[in-house]
C-alpha positions as CSV (number, residue, x, y, z in Angstrom):
1,X,30.8,-58.4,16.8
2,X,28.6,-59.8,19.3
3,X,27.9,-56.4,20.7
4,X,26.9,-55.3,17.1
5,X,24.6,-58.1,16.7
6,X,22.8,-57.5,20.1
7,X,22.5,-53.8,19.5
8,X,20.8,-54.5,15.8
9,X,18.5,-56.7,17.4
10,X,17.6,-54.4,20.0
11,X,17.0,-51.7,17.5
12,X,14.8,-53.9,15.2
13,X,11.5,-53.6,16.8
14,X,11.8,-49.8,17.0
15,X,12.7,-49.9,13.2
16,X,10.0,-51.9,12.2
17,X,7.2,-50.3,14.4
18,X,6.5,-47.2,12.2
19,X,6.0,-49.1,9.2
20,X,3.4,-51.3,10.6
21,X,1.7,-48.4,12.7
22,X,-1.6,-46.8,11.5
23,X,-3.1,-43.9,13.0
24,X,-6.3,-44.7,14.5
25,X,-7.8,-41.2,14.7
26,X,-7.8,-38.7,12.2
27,X,-5.6,-35.9,12.4
28,X,-7.0,-32.4,13.6
29,X,-6.1,-29.4,12.1
30,X,-6.9,-26.0,13.8
31,X,-7.4,-23.2,11.6
32,X,-6.1,-20.0,13.1
33,X,-7.8,-16.7,11.5
34,X,-5.3,-13.9,11.7
35,X,-6.6,-10.3,12.0
36,X,-6.0,-8.2,9.0
37,X,-3.4,-5.6,9.5
38,X,-5.1,-2.2,10.4
39,X,-4.9,0.1,7.8
40,X,-3.1,3.4,8.4
41,X,-4.3,7.0,8.4
42,X,-1.0,8.5,7.1
43,X,1.1,6.1,5.0
44,X,4.7,6.6,3.7
45,X,4.9,5.0,0.2
46,X,8.6,3.5,1.4
47,X,7.0,1.6,4.5
48,X,6.4,-2.0,2.9
49,X,3.1,-2.5,5.1
50,X,1.7,0.5,3.2
51,X,1.9,-1.5,-0.1
52,X,-1.6,-2.8,0.4
53,X,-2.9,0.7,0.3
54,X,-1.6,1.6,-2.5
55,X,-4.6,0.5,-4.7
56,X,-3.5,1.6,-8.2
57,X,-1.2,3.8,-10.3
58,X,2.0,3.8,-8.2
59,X,5.3,2.3,-9.4
60,X,8.0,0.4,-7.7
61,X,9.7,1.9,-4.6
62,X,12.9,4.0,-5.7
63,X,16.0,5.1,-3.3
64,X,13.9,3.6,-0.6
65,X,11.8,6.9,-0.3
66,X,9.4,7.6,-2.8
67,X,7.3,6.3,-5.9
68,X,6.3,7.6,-9.2
69,X,2.5,7.7,-10.0
70,X,0.6,7.5,-13.2
71,X,-1.6,10.2,-14.3
72,X,-4.4,8.3,-12.2
73,X,-3.7,6.5,-8.8
74,X,-5.5,5.7,-5.8
75,X,-5.0,5.1,-2.2
76,X,-7.0,3.5,0.9
77,X,-6.6,5.6,4.1
78,X,-8.1,4.7,7.5
79,X,-10.1,8.0,8.8
80,X,-8.7,9.3,12.0
81,X,-10.6,8.5,15.1
82,X,-13.5,11.5,15.2
83,X,-13.3,12.4,11.6
84,X,-17.0,11.8,10.9
85,X,-17.8,14.3,13.4
86,X,-15.3,17.0,12.7
87,X,-13.8,16.1,9.2
88,X,-10.1,15.7,8.2
89,X,-7.5,17.3,6.0
90,X,-6.1,15.1,3.1
91,X,-2.6,15.7,2.4
92,X,-0.5,14.5,-0.4
93,X,3.1,15.1,-0.2
94,X,5.0,15.0,-3.7
95,X,7.3,16.5,-5.8
96,X,7.1,17.6,-9.5
97,X,10.3,16.6,-11.3
98,X,12.1,19.3,-13.8
99,X,12.0,17.0,-16.5
100,X,8.2,16.4,-16.4
101,X,7.5,20.1,-16.0
102,X,9.8,21.2,-18.6
103,X,7.7,19.4,-21.0
104,X,3.9,20.0,-19.5
105,X,4.5,23.4,-18.4
106,X,2.1,23.0,-15.6
107,X,-0.1,20.2,-14.0
108,X,-3.4,20.1,-12.1
109,X,-3.9,17.4,-9.4
110,X,-7.4,16.6,-8.3
111,X,-8.8,14.3,-6.0
112,X,-12.4,12.6,-5.1
113,X,-13.8,9.9,-2.8
114,X,-16.8,8.3,-4.4
115,X,-19.0,11.3,-5.3
116,X,-17.2,14.0,-3.4
117,X,-14.8,15.9,-5.5
118,X,-12.0,18.0,-3.8
119,X,-11.1,21.1,-5.2
120,X,-8.1,20.9,-7.8
121,X,-4.5,22.9,-7.4
122,X,-2.4,23.6,-10.4
123,X,1.2,23.7,-10.0
124,X,3.7,25.5,-12.0
125,X,7.1,25.1,-10.3
126,X,9.1,21.8,-9.8
127,X,10.3,20.7,-6.6
128,X,8.0,19.5,-3.2
129,X,4.8,20.2,-3.1
130,X,1.7,19.8,-0.6
131,X,-2.0,19.0,-2.1
132,X,-4.0,19.8,0.9
133,X,-7.7,19.7,1.0
134,X,-10.6,19.6,3.7
135,X,-12.4,16.4,3.6
136,X,-16.0,16.3,5.0
137,X,-16.8,14.1,7.9
138,X,-20.0,12.7,5.8
139,X,-17.6,10.5,3.9
140,X,-15.2,9.5,6.8
141,X,-17.6,7.2,8.7
142,X,-16.4,3.9,7.5
143,X,-13.2,1.9,8.2
144,X,-11.6,2.9,5.1
145,X,-11.7,5.7,2.5
146,X,-10.7,5.4,-1.0
147,X,-9.2,8.6,-2.5
148,X,-8.7,8.7,-6.1
149,X,-6.1,11.3,-7.6
150,X,-5.9,12.4,-11.1
151,X,-3.2,14.7,-12.8
152,X,-4.3,16.4,-16.0
153,X,-0.8,16.4,-17.8
154,X,1.9,13.9,-17.3
155,X,4.6,12.5,-19.3
156,X,3.6,9.6,-21.7
157,X,5.2,6.3,-21.9
158,X,8.1,6.8,-24.5
159,X,11.4,5.3,-26.0
160,X,13.5,6.1,-23.0
161,X,10.7,5.5,-20.3
162,X,8.1,2.9,-20.6
163,X,5.9,4.1,-17.8
164,X,3.5,7.2,-17.6
165,X,5.3,9.6,-15.3
166,X,3.2,12.1,-13.1
167,X,4.1,12.8,-9.5
168,X,7.0,11.5,-7.2
169,X,4.9,10.9,-4.1
170,X,6.6,10.2,-0.4
171,X,3.6,10.7,2.0
172,X,-0.4,10.8,2.0
173,X,-2.6,10.8,4.8
174,X,-5.5,12.2,6.4
175,X,-5.4,14.6,9.7
176,X,-8.1,15.3,12.0
177,X,-9.3,18.9,11.8
């Protein structure tokens, strides 16, 4: 019992010290600015880091590899180094679903960046497709380029599916010419 009293009396100053202690200097908090992640030139829509570049019109990831789009969708891409002098090629890799094509018969995809419109292309077969267009260097001089896509026909929301369904996209990117 005597040892217990000595131990308790020995700890008493330590236990009471924090209660009466006051900080004399303000706490200094350092703000660390983290660098924003660098945008990619080619994005795979399944990559979680690419989500920030899918600006609008993309739905949730499906089967860990692709996303449906709405009739209008947009993506932000970093131009490849040297693209402002040489130009680049925009490539949209996607699939046209049988169920969509059966109802709409054909789909025309077009793209633009700002006021520069890229030539449209019409697809009449289902399956994997590539929309590929030359992009002039004059619009590739910045850190990021916004590309807006539009599909002329798509499945509107209905009783079975509440989303507007156009394309099944896997990859979008710019390649240096």
